[in-house]
Residue, then its C-alpha position, 0 to 999 in steps of 0.5 A: m978154311n978153305s983155299c980156293t976160296m975167289q975173292d970178289q973181283e975173280l967172281i964177277n970177272d967170272l960173271l960177267a964172261s958166263e953172260k957174256m957168254l949166254t948172250g952168244t948163246y941165246n942170240t946163236f938160239t934166235n938166229e936158228c929158232a923154225t917159228q916165231q912164237v920160239r924166238d920169240e921166247f928166246l929173244n925175251l932171253l937173250n933181253e934179259e942176258h942183255q941187261m944182267q951182263a950189262d949191270v956186273f959191267s956197270e958194278m965192274k966198272k963202279r969197282g975200277w975193275y973193268p977201267t972205260p978209257a976215253a977214246q981219244q977224237q983221231m981214233i974216234d974219227q978213224a972208226r967213224q971214216k972206217f964204219q961210213n966207208a964201208k956204207p953200200 
């Protein structure tokens, strides 16, 4: 028996981390494309990776492995104020 097997939660956590890394990498590549055709291809890949990341996140949330507590109204108001003040 293999003592190094990963549990479902560990596998999905690793998958989510991988998706986050890939979206960051594809985003950098997209920003640095020299031609529109290559940029469009990277944008397609980036969109696909974002969708996969969202699917993984959704599954983790559904299983209770990525809790997303509701924000308190005071915190929402503070964030809104911060970003409204940052507008040019």
